[in-house]
N, C-alpha and C positions, 0 to 999 in steps of 0.2 A: 961355701959352694960344695955341693955333694960331688964326690968322685967315685969312680969304680974302684973300690978298695980291694976287691977280691978278683982274682983271675977269672974271666968269664967262662973258660972251659971247666975250671974246677967247680965254679958255682953251678953251672949246668949239670954237672955230675951229681952234686949235692942235692940239687932240686929233683933230679930223676930218682935218686935213692929215697928221698924223703916224701915224695908225693905219690908213691905207689898206692897208698890207702885211698886216694881220692877216687880212682876208677873203681876200686872194690866197693866203696860206699855207693856210688852211682848205680853199680850193677845190683847191689842189694836192694836199694830203693826201688829200682825198676821192677822188682818182683811184686810190688803192691801198687806203685804209682805209674800210671800210663802217660807217656809223653812228658810234657812240661819240663823240657831240659833246661830252659832258662831259669825257671823257678828253683830247680835243684842247684844249679850253679850259684845263684844268689845266696841260697841258704848256706852253701859251703864257703862262700866268700865271707859271710858273717861269722862262721865258725873260725875261720883262719884269722880274721881280724879282731876277734873277740868283740864284735859289734852287733847291736840289736837290729832286728829286721822286722819291718811292717809289711804284712801281705794284705792287699786289698782286692776284693772280688765279690761277686754275688754268691749267695748261698749255693752249696752243692758243687763247687769247683775244686774240691780236694785240697783246700788250704790247710785245714786241720790234719788231714791224712798225711800231707807232705811233711809237716813238722814232726808228727809222731813217727813217721817212717824214718826220718833222719835221726831222731833221738834214739830210736831202737837200734841203730847201728853203732852207737857210741856207748862205751862203758863209763857212763857219767850218770849223775842223778838227774831225774826228770820229774817234773810235776806239771799238772794242767789245771788252770783256774778258768772257770766259766764266768765271764764278766756279765753281771745283770744290774738293772737299775737299783736293786735293794742291797747290793754288795757293800760291805763296810771295810774300812782300812784294816781293821783287825782280822777280817777274814783272809786278807792277803799276806800281811806282814807278821801277824801274830799279836799277842797281848801279854800282859802281866797277870798271873794267877796267884791269888792269896792261898798259902798253905797253912792251915790251922796248926798242923803238927810242928812246923818250923817257926811258925809265928812271923813269917816274912813272905814277900812276893817273889815269885820265880817266873822266868820268861817261858811262854809257850810259843814256840816259833811257828810261823805260818808257812804255807806252801811256796813262798818266795825264796826259801832257803833250799834251793836246788841249783844244779849247774845249768840246766836248760829248763826254762819256764815258758810253757805255752800259755799265753794270755789270749784266750779265745774270745772273739767278738769284744775286743778291748774298748770299742767306742760305745758300748752299751752301759758302762759304769759311770757314776756321777763324778764330780770334780774332786771330792775329798779322796777318793780311791786313786784317781789319776795323780794327785799330789803325792800320795804315799809311794806310788810306783815310780815317780819321777826321781826321788831321792835314791831309790835302789838302783835305777838305771844309770844315773849320772855318778853317784858316789860309790856304788857297789857296797852299800851298807844300809842298815836299818836302825832307826832309833825307837827303842821301847822304853817308856818311862824316862829315866834319866841316864840310860846307858845306851851305847852304840854297839851294834853287833855286825861284824864283817860278814859279807855274803861269800859263799864258796867260790873258789877260782878253778876253772873259768865260770863266768856268770853271763848268760845270754837270755834276753827276753825275745822270743819269737812270737810276735803278735799277729792275730788276724782281725780284720774288720770288714764290715759290710760298707758299701758306698754310703756316704753321709746323707743322701737323699732317701735312704731307706727308713721306714718307720721305726721309732724307738732308738735312734742313734744320736750320739752327741759329737760335736766337733772337738777333736783333741786339741789341747792348748798348743800354741806354736813352739813354746819352750820344750814341751815333751816330744813333739814331732822332730825337733832338731836333734834330739838324742838318738834318733834311729839312724844307723849307718845307711841303710837303703830303705826305700819304699817300693815294693814290687807289686805291679798290677797283674792279677791273674785272669786269663781270658778263657773263653770256651774252647774245648778240644776240637780238633778237626773231625770230619766224618769218620775217617779210617780209625782214629784214636778212640772215638766214641763206640765204634763197633767193637774194639778190643775190650774197652771198659765194660760194655754190656755182657760180652761173653765171659769175662773174668768175674764180674761182680753180681750178675743176675743169678745168685745162688743163695740157698738158705744158710750157707756157712762159708763166705768168701774168705780167702787168706789175706789178712790185713796187718800181719806182723813182720817185722824185720828182726835179724839177729845181731847182737853186738859183735862187732868185728874190729873195732878201733880202740886202742889203748889211749888214755890221756897223755902218755909220754910221747906218742907219735904226733899228736896235735901240737904239743908244746914245741917239739923239735922243728916242725914245719913253720910255726909262727916265728921262731928265732931267725929262720932263713929269709923271711919277708923283708926285713930291714936291709939286707944285703943286695936285693934286687935293684938294679940301676934305673934311675929316672933321669934322662938327659935334660940338661938345663932348658932346651927348647920345649920339651914336653912339659916340664914343670911350669914354665911360662904360659903354655897353652892352657893348663888346668886353671891357673889364676886368671887368665884372660876370660875363660868361660864363666867363672864365678863372678868376676867383676862386672861382666856384661849383664848379669841379672840385676845388679845394683844401679847401673848407669846405662840402661838399654838405648838411650837416645844417641850414644856414641857410635853404635853400630847400625841402628835403624830407628829413625825418628818415629815411625809408626808403632814401635813397641812401647814407647814411654808411657802412654796413657793406659796401658794394659797391666802394669805391675805397680803394686803399692810398695813392695819391699823385696829386696833381693836376698840371696843366700848369705849366711854368716861365714866367717873364716872356717868354721867347723866343716863346711862343705868342701873346701879345698883340701883340708887334712884328710877327710874321709875318702875323697875321690882318689887322691894319691895312694892311700892305703888299699883301697878296693882294687885299684889297677895292679898293684903289686901282687895281691892275692890271685887276681885273674891271670897274670903272667905266670905265677907259680903253678897254677893248675894246668897251664898249657906247656909247662916245662921250659919256659924261657927265663933268662937271667936279666931281662931288661923290659921296660914298659914301652909300648908303642902308642902313637896317637889314636890308633884304632881301639885300643883298650879304653882310652879316655872317652871316645865317642860311644862305645857300647854301654858304658856304665854311667854316663852323665845324666841320663833321664832318671835312673833309679836313685842317684845321689841328690838330684836337685828338685824333683817334682814335688816334694813335701816341704821344701825350704823356701820357695817363692810364694809371695802373697799376691794374688790377682786382685785387680782393681774391680770396682762395681761395674765399670764399663766392660771389662773383659767377661765378667759374669753375665752381664746383660746380652753380650754378643755370643754367649755359649762357648767361649774360648776355654780350652783346657790348659793346664800348666804344661802338658806334654807338647801341645802344638806351639806354645811359646818357646820352650826349650829347643824344639825342632828348628825353629827359625833362628834362634841364637847360634845353634850348631852350624847352621848354613851360612851365617854371616862372619863368624870368627875364623880368621885364617888358620889353616891346619899346617903345622911345621913339617 
C-alpha cells in the first residue's frame, strides 16, 4: 500500500521550486496561441508523464499550432510528419541504404528519431504506417532490417486528427489508441477569443514562433518528483472504480450495459493516476484529489471505451457515457 514517504511540507517546497518552468511555458505559448488553456495543460501533462497525446478537432482549430508552440519552448529535438494516404513506413522510421563504397547497408534514420514528433493528421495514413508507429510509441524503439534502434529520450508523439467522419480518414486501431495517455478534443474558440485571434493573425506576417526556455534537465527533475506525489487509498480506489465501471456498466446503471462493447484496459487506471499526479504538480500540490480524477477522466477514457452499435445508432458519444459513469460512481 502506498504511503506518504516524504514530508508534505518538504514535498510542497520541492514542487514549488521545480514547477516554475510550467508558468513560463504557458506564458510563452500564449504569445502565439489564444485561449485553449485546457489544451495547453493536457500537453504539459503529457510532457511531464512522458506520455503520447492525441488531439482531435476540426481543421483550423490550432491543433498543429499548439504542438509547435510547445515544442518551440523546449530545448529538445522536434520533427513534424504530415500523414497522408500514400505515406510509407520507411518515410516515418527510416530504411537501410546500400553503400557501394562500404559494400554494406547502413541505416538512414527517419523523422521519428526526435524527442517530440508531431504526427499531423495521423488518421489519414494507412495501416502499415500505423503499425510501424505503434512499435515506436510502445517500445520506444524502431526495427530496421535485423537491428533495433532506440529512440531518443524523452520521446513523445503528439498527434492531431480530424474527426473520423471527415472524408479521407481511417479509424485508428484500438491497440494504438490505447497507447495514447490522453485524447483531447479541441473545440471552437469563444467570440472574445476569436476577435483576439483575428486581430493577431489577420496579418501578412503573423508571429507564430516561441522561444526555447526549458532545459531537458528541468523536465527530468520534475518527472522524478511525480512519483512522490501522494494518492490516498480512497482516491486510488475511486480511479479503479471508474475504470471498472466501463467494463461492467450494469453494476452502476443497467441502462448503460447495451451501450458499451468493451471497457478500458488496466492501462487506463495507470495513466489516470499518473496524469492526476502531473495535474497536482502543475497546481503546486503534493497530493491528488478526487477533483483531479474527475477533470482528467474524460481525456483518459474517451478513446479506450468501445461503443456498441446501439449507442452509435442513438448518436451517443463516449463523452456522454463517461459523464453518466462519473455521476454514478461515488466520490470519496
